[in-house]
C-alpha positions in Angstrom: 22.1 49.9 177.9 18.6 47.9 176.5 17.8 49.7 173.6 16.0 46.8 171.6 13.2 44.6 171.8 13.5 41.4 169.6 10.6 39.2 168.6 11.4 36.2 167.5 9.4 33.2 166.1 11.1 29.9 165.6 9.9 27.1 164.0 12.7 24.2 163.3 11.7 21.1 161.3 12.3 18.0 163.2 14.4 15.7 162.6 11.6 12.8 162.1 7.9 14.6 162.0 7.9 15.3 165.9 5.6 17.5 167.4 7.6 20.5 167.1 6.7 21.9 170.7 10.0 20.1 172.6 11.8 22.0 170.3 10.7 25.2 170.8 11.3 24.5 174.4 14.4 24.0 174.0 15.3 27.6 172.3 13.2 28.9 175.2 15.9 27.2 177.1 18.3 29.3 175.3 16.7 32.5 175.7 16.2 31.8 179.4 20.1 31.0 180.1 21.3 34.4 178.3 20.2 36.2 181.1 18.3 38.6 179.2 14.8 39.9 180.7 12.1 38.2 178.3 8.4 37.2 177.5 7.1 34.2 176.0 3.8 35.0 173.7 1.5 32.2 172.1 3.2 32.4 168.8 6.9 34.8 169.7 8.7 35.5 172.6 10.0 39.1 173.1 13.7 40.0 174.0 14.9 43.0 175.8 19.0 44.0 174.9 21.2 45.7 173.0 21.1 44.7 168.9 24.6 42.6 169.4 23.6 40.5 172.3 19.7 39.9 170.2 22.6 38.9 167.2 24.5 36.2 168.9 21.1 35.0 170.9 19.5 34.0 167.4 22.6 32.2 166.4 22.9 30.0 169.8 19.3 29.1 169.4 20.0 28.1 165.6 23.1 26.3 166.6 20.7 24.7 169.8 18.6 23.9 167.2 21.1 22.1 164.5 21.8 20.2 167.6 19.0 18.8 168.1 19.3 17.4 164.5 16.6 19.8 162.5 17.5 19.4 159.3 16.0 22.9 158.5 15.6 26.3 161.4 13.4 29.0 159.9 13.9 32.4 162.5 10.9 34.7 161.8 12.6 38.4 163.4 11.0 41.7 164.3 13.8 44.6 165.9 12.2 47.6 167.6 15.4 49.9 168.7 14.7 53.1 170.7 18.0 55.2 171.3 16.8 56.3 174.7 16.2 53.0 176.1 12.8 50.7 175.7 11.5 47.8 177.8 8.5 45.2 177.2 7.1 47.0 179.9 6.5 50.1 178.0 4.8 49.1 174.7 2.7 46.1 177.5 2.7 47.6 180.7 -0.9 49.2 180.8 -2.2 45.7 179.4 -0.8 43.9 181.9 -2.5 45.9 184.7 -5.7 44.3 182.8 -4.9 41.1 183.5 
């Protein structure tokens, strides 16, 4: 059951002072490959899942940054857990209709 929303902003240090956006794109690719439903925002990405899957996803994202030779990574994470279930649309659907 999807009972958790996780928002994550990953901020990798780039190995040679490169632009960070291609590294963030790689982190989003890891999210996409997870098969979990997600929504990219301008400053963070929100993903639906169960807590275990989401924690594993953070680990995979950080591992990808290491593969890209990032010397350090900051992962700012927020969780919203609802035992009855939750979705991104539960919180943002009314705004999606306005767009």
